[in-house]
C-alpha positions in Angstrom: -16.8 -8.7 -18.6 -17.0 -4.7 -17.6 -15.0 -3.6 -14.2 -15.1 -0.2 -13.3 -12.5 0.9 -10.4 -13.7 3.9 -8.5 -10.8 6.1 -7.2 -10.3 9.4 -5.6 -8.4 12.3 -7.5 -5.6 11.4 -9.2 -2.2 12.6 -7.5 0.2 10.9 -9.9 2.6 9.8 -7.3 3.6 6.3 -6.1 1.1 5.0 -3.5 1.0 1.5 -2.5 -2.8 1.3 -2.5 -3.3 2.5 -6.0 -0.2 -0.1 -7.1 -2.3 -2.7 -5.5 -5.5 -1.6 -7.6 -3.2 -0.6 -11.2 -2.0 -4.4 -11.2 -5.0 -5.9 -10.6 -6.4 -3.6 -13.6 -3.6 -4.9 -15.7 -4.1 -8.5 -14.9 -8.0 -8.1 -15.4 -7.4 -6.5 -18.7 -4.9 -9.3 -20.0 -7.6 -11.8 -19.2 -10.1 -10.0 -21.7 -12.1 -7.8 -19.3 -12.8 -4.2 -20.3 -11.2 -2.6 -17.3 -11.9 1.0 -16.7 -10.0 3.4 -14.0 -12.3 6.4 -12.7 -10.8 9.2 -10.5 -13.6 11.6 -8.7 -13.4 15.3 -8.9 -15.1 15.5 -5.3 -15.0 13.3 -2.4 -17.5 15.4 -0.1 -21.1 15.6 0.4 -21.5 19.3 1.5 -23.6 21.0 -1.3 -22.1 24.4 -0.6 -18.3 23.0 -0.8 -19.2 21.0 -4.1 -20.8 24.2 -5.7 -17.7 26.2 -4.8 -15.4 23.5 -6.1 -17.6 23.0 -9.5 -17.6 26.7 -10.2 -13.6 26.8 -9.5 -13.1 23.4 -11.3 -11.0 24.2 -14.2 -8.6 26.6 -11.6 -8.4 23.6 -9.3 -7.8 20.7 -11.8 -5.3 23.3 -13.3 -3.3 23.7 -9.8 -4.1 21.2 -7.5 -1.8 18.2 -7.2 -4.6 15.9 -6.4 -6.1 16.3 -10.2 -3.5 15.0 -12.4 -4.7 13.7 -15.9 -2.0 11.4 -16.6 -0.5 8.3 -15.1 3.2 8.1 -15.4 5.0 6.5 -12.5 3.2 3.2 -13.4 2.5 1.3 -17.0 -1.2 0.6 -17.6 -2.2 -1.8 -20.1 -3.3 0.3 -23.3 -6.6 -1.1 -23.3 -7.7 0.2 -19.8 -9.6 3.4 -20.1 -8.9 6.1 -17.5 -11.6 8.8 -16.7 -10.3 11.8 -14.7 -12.2 14.2 -12.6 -15.6 12.8 -13.0 -17.9 15.1 -11.3 -21.6 13.6 -11.6 -22.9 10.1 -11.1 -24.3 9.8 -14.5 -20.7 10.3 -15.8 -19.9 7.1 -14.3 -19.8 4.5 -17.0 -22.0 1.5 -17.0 -20.4 -1.6 -16.1 -20.8 -5.1 -14.6 -18.9 -4.7 -11.6 -18.1 -1.2 -9.7 -15.5 -1.2 -7.4 -15.2 1.4 -4.3 -11.0 1.4 -3.6 -10.8 4.2 -1.0 -13.1 4.8 1.9 -14.1 8.4 0.8 -15.5 6.7 -2.6 -17.9 4.3 -1.1 -20.6 6.8 -0.7 -20.4 7.8 -4.4 -20.6 3.9 -5.4 -23.5 3.3 -2.8 -25.6 5.9 -4.8 -24.9 4.3 -8.3 -27.7 2.8 -10.0 -27.9 -0.8 -11.3 -26.7 0.1 -14.5 -23.1 0.7 -13.1 -22.8 -2.6 -11.8 -22.6 -4.7 -8.6 -21.1 -2.8 -6.1 -18.2 -4.1 -4.1 -15.6 -2.3 -1.6 -12.1 -3.1 -1.8 -10.6 -2.2 1.8 -7.0 -2.1 1.9 -6.7 -0.6 5.5 -8.4 0.6 8.7 -8.3 4.2 7.1 -9.1 6.6 10.3 -7.2 9.0 8.5 -9.4 9.6 5.9 -12.1 10.9 8.3 -9.9 12.9 10.7 -9.4 9.6 13.0 -13.5 9.5 13.4 -13.8 6.1 13.6 -17.4 6.2 13.2 -17.4 7.5 10.0 -15.1 5.0 8.8 -17.4 2.0 10.2 -20.3 3.5 8.3 -18.4 2.9 5.1 -18.6 -0.8 5.9 -22.2 -0.8 6.5 -23.0 0.8 3.2 -24.4 -2.5 1.9 -21.3 -2.8 -0.7 -19.8 -6.5 -0.9 -16.5 -5.8 1.4 -13.2 -7.5 0.2 -10.3 -7.0 2.6 -6.7 -8.0 2.3 -5.9 -9.2 5.5 -7.9 -11.6 7.9 -7.4 -9.1 11.1 -9.3 -6.4 8.7 -11.9 -9.3 8.0 -12.6 -9.5 11.4 -13.1 -5.9 12.0 -14.8 -5.4 9.0 -17.3 -8.3 9.0 -18.2 -7.5 12.6 -18.8 -3.9 12.2 -21.0 -4.7 9.0 -22.9 -7.8 10.4 -21.6 -9.6 7.5 -18.5 -11.7 6.5 -16.0 -9.8 4.4 -14.4 -11.7 1.7 -10.7 -12.0 2.2 -8.0 -11.9 -0.7 -4.5 -11.5 0.4 -2.2 -8.9 -1.1 0.9 -9.8 -3.4 4.2 -8.5 -4.5 5.5 -8.7 -8.3 8.7 -11.0 -8.4 9.1 -9.6 -12.1 10.4 -6.2 -10.0 11.5 -7.3 -6.7 14.0 -9.8 -6.6 17.5 -10.5 -5.4 19.7 -8.5 -7.7 23.1 -8.4 -5.2 24.3 -11.2 -3.1 22.9 -11.5 0.6 26.1 -12.5 2.1 28.4 -9.6 0.9 26.1 -6.9 2.1 27.4 -3.9 4.5 25.8 -2.6 7.4 22.9 -1.0 5.8 19.2 -0.7 7.0 16.4 0.8 4.9 13.4 2.8 6.3 10.4 4.1 4.4 10.0 8.0 4.8 6.2 9.0 4.9 4.4 11.9 6.3 1.7 9.7 7.8 2.0 9.1 11.3 0.9 5.6 11.6 4.3 5.0 9.4 6.4 6.4 12.4 9.5 7.4 10.2 10.7 9.9 12.9 10.6 6.6 15.6 12.5 4.4 13.1 15.2 7.3 12.9 15.4 7.3 16.5 15.8 3.5 16.5 18.7 3.8 14.1 20.2 6.4 16.2 20.8 4.1 18.8 21.8 1.1 16.6 24.4 3.8 15.2 26.1 3.8 19.0 26.6 0.1 18.7 27.7 -0.3 15.0 29.5 2.6 14.2 29.8 1.5 10.3 26.0 1.7 10.2 24.2 3.5 6.8 20.7 4.1 6.4 18.9 4.4 3.2 16.0 6.4 3.5 13.4 7.0 0.7 10.1 8.2 -0.1 7.7 10.9 -1.7 8.5 13.7 0.4 11.8 14.6 2.1 12.2 13.9 5.9 10.9 17.0 7.8 14.0 17.5 9.7 17.4 17.3 8.9 19.0 13.8 8.8 22.5 12.7 10.2 25.2 12.3 8.0 24.9 8.6 7.6 21.5 8.7 6.1 21.0 8.9 2.5 17.7 9.8 1.1 16.4 9.1 -2.1 13.4 11.0 -3.3 10.6 9.0 -5.5 12.7 6.0 -5.9 12.1 4.1 -9.2 11.5 0.1 -8.9 14.9 -0.4 -10.1 16.4 2.2 -7.3 14.3 0.1 -4.7 15.4 -3.2 -5.9 19.1 -2.4 -6.7 20.1 0.6 -4.9 17.8 0.7 -1.7 16.5 -2.8 -0.8 18.8 -4.6 -2.5 21.8 -3.5 -0.6 20.6 -3.3 2.8 21.0 -6.2 5.3 17.9 -5.4 6.9 14.4 -3.5 6.2 13.1 -1.6 9.1 9.0 -1.2 9.1 8.5 1.0 12.1 4.8 1.3 11.7 2.3 1.0 14.4 -0.6 0.1 12.1 -0.7 -1.3 8.4 -3.4 -2.7 6.3 -0.6 -5.1 4.7 2.9 -3.2 5.0 3.7 -3.9 1.1 7.2 -2.5 1.4 8.3 -5.0 3.9 7.4 -7.9 1.4 9.0 -6.3 -1.2 12.2 -5.8 0.8 12.1 -9.3 1.5 11.8 -10.0 -2.1 15.1 -8.0 -2.2 17.0 -9.8 0.2 16.6 -7.8 3.3 15.7 -9.1 6.2 12.8 -7.8 7.8 12.3 -6.1 11.2 9.0 -5.0 12.3 6.6 -4.4 15.3 3.9 -7.5 15.3 1.2 -5.8 13.9 -1.9 -6.5 12.1 -1.3 -6.6 8.5 2.4 -7.2 8.6 1.8 -10.6 10.3 -0.3 -11.7 7.0 3.2 -12.2 5.5 5.9 -11.9 8.3 6.1 -14.5 10.7 8.9 -15.4 13.3 10.6 -18.0 10.6 11.1 -15.3 8.2 11.3 -12.1 10.3 12.4 -10.6 13.5 8.9 -9.2 15.3 8.8 -7.1 18.0 6.8 -5.3 20.3 5.7 -1.8 18.2 5.9 0.4 21.1 9.2 -0.9 22.8 12.0 0.8 21.0 14.8 -1.3 22.7 13.4 -4.4 21.2 14.0 -2.7 17.7 17.5 -1.8 18.4 18.4 -5.3 20.0 16.7 -6.9 17.0 18.8 -4.9 14.6 22.0 -5.3 16.3 21.8 -8.7 17.1 20.8 -9.4 13.0 23.8 -6.8 11.9 26.2 -8.9 14.0 24.9 -12.5 13.1 24.9 -13.0 9.3 24.1 -16.7 9.4 20.7 -16.1 11.3 20.2 -13.1 9.0 20.5 -14.8 5.8 18.6 -18.2 7.0 15.5 -15.4 7.4 16.2 -14.3 3.7 16.1 -17.7 2.4 13.1 -18.8 4.5 11.2 -15.6 3.1 12.0 -16.6 -0.3 10.1 -19.5 0.0 7.2 -17.9 1.8 6.9 -15.3 -0.7 5.9 -17.5 -3.5 2.3 -18.0 -2.4 1.7 -14.4 -2.7 1.1 -14.0 -6.3 -1.0 -11.5 -8.4 -2.1 -14.4 -10.5 -3.5 -16.4 -7.3 -5.3 -13.1 -6.0 -6.7 -12.3 -9.3 -8.1 -15.6 -9.5 -9.8 -15.0 -6.3 -10.6 -11.7 -7.2 -12.4 -12.8 -10.7 -14.4 -15.6 -8.8 -15.7 -13.1 -5.8 -16.6 -10.6 -8.5 -18.6 -13.4 -10.6 -16.7 -12.5 -13.7 -14.7 -15.7 -14.1 
């Protein structure tokens, strides 16, 4: 069957949501489906804005960071077709199924004719930031008549209520061939890893503030900070930053040497980094927030009030001082992770898309 994923412009940077889509694309391709990744040139409906962008199209594509014509950070199956900077609806390939993968792509998909395929909307988060926190605009994307697919049960409740029709739930997953225990969990130093992200809901600054308090009680604390853009402020000397870390670096040199992974976010669709860190042997400390609680429980993580800094600090200090409890959390999380596989999720996706 022919499956077409519709994405925003390609920045060719590691993005968690895109990675999930690419992994589905690879899996569906390996199962014999004809898969296309379509990256859109323009995401706005304002006609004047579109006209100006179209007239300056060549210059924009050449200079913009969101109009790259290659994907080098992820290995796609050779049979997958990629189409970059698609400008008009007529340029979208005919397919059996077409899937909007981000809030701003939904209007384009909703306007496609029947030849482009049955229409779906793959929702990986409550993406209010895509419309400058305009919740009404985001909610309108759920009501366009597309078949809504969500990655968490909490998101399912929100979307279903707004759309007036139950959204279908498919849990996210991690890749056990990429993330696994490379280094002993028992001989690790007092290292905590943390994502560095410009998105405010990820709360990198808040995470560093938490760890500064932990440092006062754990003098030999080291922090492994990683992300796609450097931190906005200069970090303390006990913080090491890795830019654009590879899978191997994450597995061996960041997650894989950490006793704890701190997920400081106040909002997540899933919180994929937390799951990756657990797979590599780091104990997870996170706020008890939607998305993360799809895989993080009181049996395999330490979950705290997301707005109480002191609870984060106490949880991290306690785990760093109690190796027995920390290793028990890690061992339990290893068992739990086995249910979140690409195969299981892809089986469900095929059934939902009616292509199995």
